N, C-alpha and C positions, 0 to 999 in steps of 0.2 A: 574876799575881793583882792586880787594881787595887784591891781593897778597896772599902769603902763610900764614898759621896759625902758630904762634910762641907758643912754649911750655915752661913751667916753668922748668928750669933745676937745680936750686939751690937757696937757701936762706941762710942768715946768720944774727946773732944778736951779736953785739959787744957793750958792756957797757963801757963807758968812765971812769968809776970809779968803784971800787970794790963794790960788793953787798954781804949782809949776806947770807950764805948758808941756813939759817933757813927761808929765805923769799922765798915763792913759786912763784917767777916771772918766765916768760918764759925764758928758756935757749936755745931753738932751735925752728925753725919755725914749727916743727911737732906739737907743742902745739897750733899753731895759726890756724889750719884748712886748711893749704896749703899742697897739694900733688904734688910731683914731677911728671912731665909729663902732668899735667892739662894745659888747655889753659891759656896763660899768659894774662888774662883779668885784666884790671886795677881795677875793682870794688872789687874783692876778695882780691887783694893785698893791696888796701887802707883800706879795712875792717880789714885785719890782723894787719895793723899798728895801727888802732884805738883800736883794742882789746889788743895789746901789751901795749899801754899807759894806758888803763883802768885797766889791770891786775896790773900794777905798782901802779896806783892810789888807788887800793883796798888793797895794801899791804905795805902802809907806805911811798909811793913815789908819792905824789900828784903833785909835781913840775916837774915831768919827762917830757922831750921833745925830739924830734928827732933832734940830732945835724947834721946828714947828712944821706942821702939815696943814695946808689950807685946802679945804674941800668946798667947792662952790657948786650948788645945784640950781639949775634953771628949770623950774617946774613947768613953765610955759612951753619950752622947747624939749623937755624931758632929756636934758643933758647934764653931764657932770664934768667938772674940771678939778685937777689935783695939782698942787704946787708944793714941793718939798723945800724947806729951808734947812740946809745941812751945815752943821759945824764940823769941819773935817778934823779939827784938832791940829796939833803940830805934826810936821813931817818927822818921823823917827826912823832910826836904824836899829839893827840888832845889837843888843848889848851882851852882857854876860849870860852864861848858861849854867844854872845850878842844878845838881842832881841830889835828891834826897830819898831816903828809904832803902838804900842799897845795903844789903847784908853780905851776900856771897858773890855778887857780880862786881867785877872790876870797873870803876868809872872810865878808865882809859879805853876799854873796849867799846863802851857805848858811845864815846865821843866820835868814833869813826862813822856813826850813822847820821851825824848832824848834816843836814842838807844845806846849811848856810855858813857863812863866815862872819864873825863880828865886824860891824861897820857897814855891812850891806844893807840896802833899804829893806825895811820890814815887809815880809810877805807871809801871810797866814798859811798859804798853800805849802810852803816849805816846812812850817811847823807840823802840819798834818801829815806830810810825807814822812817826816822823821818819826813821828809817833807811830804811824802805820808800820814802818820798818822795824821799830823796836818791838812792836806787838807780835810781828811775824817770827821773831826769834823763839817764841814760846817760853821765855824766861819769866814773864810777868803775868800776874793775875789781874793787875790794874795799872793804868798809867794816866795821871792827870797833869794838866798844864795850867799854871797860873802866871799872870803877868805882874811884874814889879812896878815901881814908880819910875817914870822916864826921867833920866838925869842927863843933862847936856845933849838931848836928842838921842839918847841910847836907851832902849827898852830891854831890861833883863827878863829872862824867862826862868821859871823853876819847873822842872819835871819831877813829879813825885811818883815813886814806884812801890808796888806791892808784889814781892817776888812769889813765884809759884813754888810748890813742893818740887824738890830736885830729884827725888828717887821714886822709882816705881817697881813693882814686882807683879808678875802675872804668868799665866800659862794658857795654852790652848790644847785641844785634843781633837782627834779625828779617828775614824775607823773605816776600813773597807775590807771586803772579803778577800781581796787580792793582796793587801799589805798587812792586814791585822790592825791592832790599835797602835796609835802613834801619839805621844805626848811631848809637848815642847814647853819648857819653862824659861823665863828670862828675868834678869835684874838689870835695871837701867839707871844711870846717873846722867842727868841732862845738863849739868854745869860742873864738870869735874874739877877744873882748874880756874874757875872764875871767869872764863872767856867763852862761855857757851859750848864747851867741848862736851860731846856725848860719848859715853862708854856704855856699851851693851854687851852683857855676857848671857849666853843662852846655851841650852843643852836640849837635845832631841833624843828620845828613846823609843824604839819600836823593834819588831821582829826583823825587819829588813835593814834598817839603818839606825846607827847610833853615832852621835856627833856632839862636839862641844865647839862653840864659836865665840870669838871676841871681835868686836868692831869698835873702832875709835874714829870719831868724826870731828873735824874742826871746821865749822862753818866760817865763811868769809875769810878764807886763808889767802893772805897777801892782797886780796881785793874783796869788795863787799859781795860779789856774786859768784865767788869761787869756793868750792868745798874740797877739803882734803879728807880722804877716807883710808884708814889702815885696817885690814882685817886678817884674821887667821882662823884656821879650822883644823881640828883633828877628827877624822871620821872613819867609820868602818861600815861597809855595806856587804850584805850577803844576799844576793839575789840568784835567781835561776840562771841569769846571764853570766855573772862573775862574782867573785869575792874580792873586796878591795880594802886596803888599809892605807890611809893617806894623811899627810901633813901638808897644809897649804898656807900661803901668805900672799897678800895682794895690797898694792898701794895705787891709788888713783886720784886724779883731779877731775872735778866736774863743774861745769858752768853753763848757764843759759846761752843759747846762740841767737836764734831769730825765730819769730812766728811760733812760739810755744815749743821750740826744739831745745833740747838739752843734750850736751855732748860730754863724754868723759874719755880720758886716755890714761893708761896705767901700765903697770908691770906686775907679773905674777910668777910665783915659783911653787913647785909642788914635788914632793917625794912620795911616790906611791908604789905599793906592791900589790899586784893583781894575780889572781888565779882564775883562769878561764880555760877554754878549749885548747889554747896554745901552751898550757902549763903555767907554772909560777914564774913571773917576771917582775923585775924592778925597773922603774923609770924615774928619771929626774927631768922634770918638765919645766921649761921656761916659756912664758908667754907675754904678749904685749896687747892686751885687749883694748879695742876701740869701740865705743858704743854711742849710738844716737837714739834719742827717745823723744817722742812727741805725745803729750797726754792732754786731752781736752775733756776728759770725763767729768761729769758733775759730782760723782761720788766714787771713791776708789773701792769701797766695800760693796756697794749696791748701785752700780751705774745705771742710769736711765736714758742718758743722752751723751753724745760726744764720741770720740775715737781715741784709740791708743795704738801707736806704732813704735816698734823697737827694732833697731838694726844693730848687728854686732859683727865684727870681724876680729879674728885673733890669730896672728902668726905664732906658731908653736914650734919649739925645738925640744926633742926628747933625747936623752943620752943616759946610758949606763953601759950596756954591752956594745951598742953602736948608736950613732947619731942619725936621727931622722927629723925631717922638717915637714910641716903641713900647715894649711890655712883652714881654719874652722870658721864658717860663715853661717849666720842664722838671722831670719827675719820673721817677725810675728806682728799681726795686725788684728785689732778687734774693733767693732763698731756697735753702737746702741741707738735704737730709734723707738720713740713712743708712737703708739697707734691710737687713732681717734682723739689726738690732742690731749691725752692724759697718760700719766705714768702707771695706770692700772694694767696696761698691756704694753710690754716692752719686747721688741725683737732684738736679739743679740747674736752676733756672729764673730767667729775668730778663724784665722788662717795662719798656718805656720809652715815655714820652709827652711830647710837646713842643708848645707853641703860642705863636705870636707874634701879639700883638694890635696890628695896624697897618693902615694904609689899603690898601697894595698891596705885593706881593712885590718889585716893581721898586724900591721906595723903600728897601728894606733892603739894607745892604752884604752882598755875597755871603758874606763870612766869618761873618756873623751868622745866616744862614739855616740851616734844617735840611737835612741830607742823610742818606742811608742806603745801605748796601751796603759790603761789605769785611770785614776781619778782626774789627773790634770791633763789627760791626753785624749785617748779614745775610750770612752766608757763602754762597758760590756765585755772587754777583753782583760785578761790578767795583766798584772804589772809588767811592762816591758816585753810582752809576749808577741807583739806584732812584728813581722819581719822575718829575716832568715833564721832558721833553726838548725842546730847540729843533729847528730845521729840520736841523741837522747832527748830531742825536742826542747832543748834549752836555747834561749835566744842568743844570737851572736852580735846583734847590733849592726849598724851599717854606716856608710859614708854620706847618706842623704836621707831626708825624711820629708814627708808631706802629710799634713793633717788639716781637717776642717771641723768646725763645731757650729751648730745652729740651735738656738733655743727660743721659745716663746714664753716669756715670764708673765704669768697672769696672776694678778693680786686679787684675793678674795677677802673682802672685809679689810680690817686694819692690820691684822696679825698673821694671816695665812696666805699662801699662794700655791699654785701648781705650775709645773714647768715641763712640758713635753720637749724632748730634745733628740737630735740626730747628730752623730759623730762619724767621722771617716778618717782613715789614715793608713800609711804604709811606710816601712823602712826599706831602703834599697842598699845593696852592696856596692852599687856604682856611685860615681861622684855626683850624678844628677838623677833625679827620679825618672824611671822609664815605665810608663803606665801600660804599654802595649806589648813589649817584647816577651815578657815572661808571664804566663797566665797565673803563676803562683804569687806574683807580685801585684795583683789587682788591689785596689783599695778595700780595706776591711771596714764594714759598717756596723755601728752599734746604735741602738735606739732605746729610749726608755722614758720614764715619767718620774718627775721629782716633786717633792713637797718642800715648802719653805715656811719657816716660822720667823717672823721679823722681830728683831730685838733692837735695843738702843745701840748695840755694838755691831750690828750686821745681822743678816739672815742666817738661821740655822738650816743646813741643807741636808736633805735625805733623798738620794737618787737610787733608783733601781734600773739597771740597763741589761739588755740582752744582745748578743751578737747576731746580726742578720745574715751574714755569710760566714758562718763559723767553720772551723776545722776540727778534726777529731780531738785535738789537744785542748780545745777551748771549753770552758765551763758553760753551763746553761744560762747563768745570770751572774751579775756582780752587784754588790750593795755598797754605797758610799755615804758616810755621815761626816759632816765637817761644818765649820763656821765660815760664812762668806759664800758668794756665788762661785760657780765653777770657773768663771773667767770674767 
């Protein structure tokens, strides 16, 4: 027998000592989300009490406590009244900030994250904001906060840290019938000089491409939301389109802008020697890349919702034998949507557009032209094989590119999934894609079926694709194996 339902008939807040009128603490229960006449359930009443103490904690009264709570039940009217007697404690301000447990991280770097100044009224929200910002650096496995004794109205805080391991070593591998096996190894130090600097050394080896890269990143450079990145690469590529040997370097600044947008601006230089249909040529390339990115995906390795949009433009000047200038622009967008209200079925799509504003394709270094075809582009076609071909059926690349990808990712059980997909794309010698003028430049379509095995570090991908409107130079099918979704 449950008995009758009791209703909330009244509440009250009594402070045991005077409070400043300038402090915006709750003066009545209306500010705590309780409504007269609602069911007198214990959960919202306890939640209102916690909210009351939290409001005081955020307005200079972190030592507040409930001195007494009166609960009066009228069984005849089936009502309940609650009155809180609150001891707010003294009004305090922020005192000293002590850091303990640091071994390799410089204390001076961490003090930049403090969201308050000593002497300001105590606000627990600022403490949590500081702890969250320190956690996001990735330097610590644990952060705890303890309060000291209030002295002369000042409350000191102690942040105790447990640092993470600083170094990591790893490798990835993938295989496709168009590129063969490719293995990448890396070594990373996440706190090189004690101020969160990241140094990553990596090397890639395969039949088509061999390279060595170094990247140095200084987070919070000059300001808390700005990163400085320095990178360099030595690479060799030997494809049907061209053979290239290059040394590159780039410096860039990146910071958040607005509404999930991030922007970066930088400068790059490259010395490259290429051998293609135009013969062997050397280029010294200077660029000024500008990039915009918006990413709302829920998971970068296996997204099920959200979108990703990237835009880039790069003025480029090449010089050795003669000076040439061009503008390389590229845009890519992807979207992910769950079906039937569950992530068991996810529809994924991607579109890519690129355009190089320049006099002629032959004047552009082969490594800067657009290509399509292969694992990260249009599956079912050989690596870089879509687009204009020379007399030996080797790809020439072009000044514009257009491609589309669509997948239905269907998860079967906890560990496996199937993915039917359709890709399309084309490379054009013109500055902008022309879908109708030249019948040889129609979109090339590839379709196939993939298998996924889901692991803690992302899905293992196996895709088999065939060209739907193939040419005599195209193979009957292509096979791709790698870690992570196709896009």
